[in-house]
N, C-alpha and C positions, 0 to 999 in steps of 0.2 A: 256376766261381769268378767270372767276370766278370758273368755275369748276377745273382748273388747281391750283388756291390758296387754294381750299378747300381740296383737297388732300395733306395732310402734307407731307413735304419733298420730293415732287415728282420732280417738275422741268421737264427736258427733259426726266427723266426715265419714267414718265407716258406716253409721246408721243411715246417713243420707244416701250413700252411694249403693248399699244393700238394699234400701227401700225402693230405690229406682229400678230393682231388678222385676218389682210387680209390673212394670210397664211391659217388660219382655213378654210375659203372657198374654196381654192384650195384643201386641205387635204380630204374634204368632197365630191369634185366633182367626178362623176363616180362611185358612190357607191349607190342603192336604198334598199340594205338589212339593216334592222334595227339592227340586231346585229352587223354588221360591222361599222355602223355609230357610235353607242355607244361606241365601242372600240376605234375608232378613237377619239371621243371626250373626254374618259377617258384619253387615253395617251396626247392628247393636254392640259387638265387641269392639269397634272402634269408638263407638260413642261412650261407652262406660270406662274405659281405660285411657282415653284422650290420645288414643294411637293416631299416627299419620297414616297407616297401611294396616287393615286386618284381614284376616282369610280364615276360612273353615274348610276342613278336609274331611272325607270319610275313607274309612279303610274296609276291606273284605275280610273274612274269616282267616285268611293267610297274613294279614297286616299288610296287604298291597294297597296303595293309595288308588282309590277309584273316581274321586271328585275333588276339585280345589275351586272353590269359589271366593273371590276376593274383592274388596272394594278400597277406595282411596287413591286411586291413580286417574289421569286423564284418559279421554277416549283415544288419543294419538299414542300414549305409552300402551295401553290396553293392546291396540291394533297391533303393535310391533313386538309385541311380546313373543309371540309364535306359539309353539305347541305348550300346553300346560305341565307343570312338573309332573315327575314319575315317582316320587317318593323316596329317592335316594338321599343320602346325606343326612343333614339334620332333620329333613322332614321324616325320613324313615326312622331315625332315633326316637323321635316323639312318638311313634306308633308303638313303642315297647314301653313307654313311661306310664306310670300311675300318679306321678306328681307334677306340679308345675315346673317349668324350666325358665328362670330368669336370668338374662345377661345385660350387662352393661355395654358389651360390645360383642355382637356375634359374630365377628371376624376372629375372636380368639377362641371360638369352641373348636376342637378338633375334628368335628363332624361336617362343619360348615364347608361347602365346596363353592362358594360364591354365587353371585346373583345372575340370573340370565340376562342376555343382552337387554338392553332398553330398561329393565325394572329399575325403580327408584333406589339409589343407594342408601340403605337404612343400616343402622348400627344397634341401637337399643332394642332388645327383644324380650318377649314374653310369650311362652307357649303353654297351653294346658290341655290336658287329654280330655276328651268328651267320651264317657265309659257308660255301658250298659251291659247287663248280663255277664258281668265279672271281666270284661275285656274291653280294650279301647277300641270304639267304633269311629273315632276320628279326632280331630284336634283342633283347637283355636289358636291362631297366631296373630299376634300383634307387634307391631315395630314403630320405632320413631327414628327420624333422621339423627345423623350424627351431630353432637353438640347440644342435642337435647336432654333433659333429665331422665334418668332410668325410671323404670316403672318401679312402683312403692309397693309397700305391703297391702296398701289399700287397694291400689290397682290389681294386684293379684288376687285378693279376696274377691272383689268385683267379677273378675273373668272367671274365677272359679265357681262361684254361685250360677253365673252364666253357663258354664260348662254342664252344671247339675241339670238345669233346666233344658239344655239342648240335648243332653243324653237322652231324657224321657221322649222329648218330641221327635228328634231324629230316629231314634229306634222303632217308634210306632210308624213313622212314614216309610222307613225301609222295609218293616214288615208288611205293610200295606201294598207296597209296591212290587215286592217280591211275589205277594199273593196274586196280584194282577198279571204279574208276567207269567206265572204258571197257568193262570187260566186262559190267558192268551195263547200260550203255546199249545194247551190242549184243543183250544178252539181252532187253531190253525190245522192241527193234525186232522180234526173232524172235517173241516171244509176240504182239504186235499184229499180225504178219502171219497168224499161226495163229489167231488169233481172227476176224480178218476173212475170210479165205479158207477157214476150216472150220467154225467155230461158228456164225457168224452166217448162211452159206449154209445150214446143216442146220436151223437155226431158223426160217429163212425158209421153206425147203420144208415144214417141219412146219406152219407157219401157213396155208400155202396148201391143205394137205390138210385142215385142221381147217375152213378157210372153206368149202371144197367141200362138206364133209359137213354143214355148219350149214344148209344151204339144201335138204338132201334132204327131200323131203315124205313119205318113209315112215319118217322119225325121229320120236319124240314131241318135243312141243314143250320139254319140259325140257330133253331131250338136246341139241336145237339151240341153246337158250340156254346150257347148259354149254359147247359148242362155242364158240359166239361169245366167252364169257368167256374161253375158251383162246387164242384168237386174239389178244385185247386184252393177256393177260398176256405173251404170246410176244413182241408188238410192243414192249411195255414192256421186256421183258428185252434185246431187240436195241438199244433205245435206250440202255439202261444200258451194255451192252457198247461202244457206239459211244463213248460218254463216256469209258469206260475207256481204249480204244484212243488216243483223243485226248490222254489224259493221259500215256500211256506213250509217244506219239510226240512230246510237246511237247520243244521244243529247250531244256530246263532246263540251265543252264551245266555244263560237265564236271568244274569244280573241286570241291573238298570242299564239301559242304552247308553253305551260310551262310543261316541263316533270315532275317536281315535282308534280305539281297540276294535270296534265293530266293522268300520270301512275296510281297514287292513284285512279282516277276516273274510269280508266279501269280494275284495279284489284278489285273494288266493282262490277263493272259490270260483270265479267267473273268469277272471282274465288269465289266458295262458301265459306261460314264461317267455314265449317267443314275442309279447307285446310288452314294451316297457311301461311302467305305470309309474306316476309321481304324484305324492299326496301332500298337500299343504293344509294344514289345520291351525288355526288361531284360537289362543286361550280365550280371548275376548268374546269370540263366537260361541264356542262351546258352553261358557258359564250362563248365558243368556236363554238358552235353549230349555224348555220343558221336556219332561220325559216323552209325552206324546209327540212333540215336534221333533225331538231326536229319532224316535221311531219311525215317523212317517219320512223324514229325510233319508233314513237309512234305507227305506224301501224304493224311495224314488231314486236313490243313488244306484241301486241293484238293477231296476229296470233300466235306466239310463246306460249303466254299463253292459248288461245284457245285449240291449239293442245295437251298442256300439261294436261288441265283438261278432255278434251274428251277422249283421247287415253292413258294417263300416269297412272291414279289413283294414284296421288301423295299425300302424305300427308303434304307436305310442298314446297313451290316455293319461290325461292330468285330472285329478280330483282336488277341488280347492274349496275350503269353507273359511270364509272370514265375514268381519263385521263392518259395514259401513255406517255413515251416520243415520241413515234411513233405514236399513235393514240388514238382517243375517242373511248371507247369500251362499249357496252351495252350487259349484259350477262343475260339471264333468263335460270335459272337451277331449276329442280325439283328433288325429290327422289321417282319418280314412278318406273314403270315396265321396263321403256326404251323400245327399240324395235329392231328387226334385220333390221339394214338399207338395205340389199339386197333385203329383202322380203317385204320391206314397199314400198307401192305405191307413187307417188309423186302427191299429191293431190293439189287442188287450192291454198290452204295456203301456202305450200311450194314454189309453184310457184311464187306466189305474193311476198314472202319474198325475193327470188332470183332476181326477177325483181326491187325491191326497192333497194337492195344492188347494184345492177349494175349501177342503176341511181346515187347513192351516190358514186361510185367508192370504195365501201366497201367489205371487205372480209367477207364473211359468212361461218362459221364454225358450223356443227351439229354434236355433240358427243354423239351417243346413247350407253348406256352400259346396255344390257339386264338384268332385275333385280334389277338395281341400280338407273336408271333415266337417264335423257336427258340433255344436256347443248347446249344452242343456242348462239353463240357468233357472233357480228357483230363490226367490226373494221373499223372505218372511219379514214384514213390517216390524220394526223394533217397539218395545214399550219403554217408554221414559218415566222415571219417577223424579221427583224434584231434588232428591239428593244427587242423581246423576247430573242433572243440570248444573248444579252447584259445583260440582267437582270438574264439570269441563270448563269452567270460567278461569 
């Protein structure tokens, strides 16, 4: 009874809205993918508070923003947003709070630094920390357009209950994801060891045998030529496997895949400073990708960048991740020498890219233009839900 009296002007409305929170548990059942859980929580935050725009973020142990999932804007607005927020200003401030922050006009807060270009111009604001293990692991953000009524005590109570539910669900999802990443890194190290100590050594021995046979005078000239070709192919395959081992052993961060961070890491690792690199990543594309899709796209980008640097002799490489109406598209393009597709062998890198694309259900397109460069394009079909389609109208 005391709680109900403290929430001004609430009465049965509080019970109705808090009763709706039971629906949240139903909504979250059946998904273990963190990106999908966060998307559902963002939709739910918008519903229970009557917000025009809602989002949910996660923070790492240092309070750095690692994900930002939003809902409530059109496809066109989402595509024009550019890169996701980095957690400065008011978003960074919320990472340190343990209580909700409610503002009638967000512009009046000293930590507010403005909206990014193409972002809807909002004024009314409600931010609620998502806590677990004694610290903020994320925040819920809800906004309304200028001229609409401020968020009420009832809205804040509903969002706070949602944040409690989110804390439990998100912390478990983060723990599952981290355990999976640790296992994956250990498995990569094992595979790299097996490739180096087993496969490469066997290929090397086979190459030596072919090389010895290729100089035998009792063999016909065409046989010796075929053996020399075999030695060359074996050496190329060994080089491909060594590159693959380097990728497996690379110290990619153990946290959840973050293409904004990890693509920059890969470019620093593979692309020499003498080659100019340009990266463009849209927030709309990032937020729809699952952890597995982000992981696969990162490795495909590594393969494409490695091939470009090793074989293309480019002076510039561009990496672009964006969302179209039909697909989430990653493009790696260089201005190098290109190649004749019919005469280029399918090396380990190309096979790996195709295998990962098949697993993603994605379309892989490689466009080589001799003397002008190569474009690698990966298109993952988009998943639409009813709410997205309603927002687009």
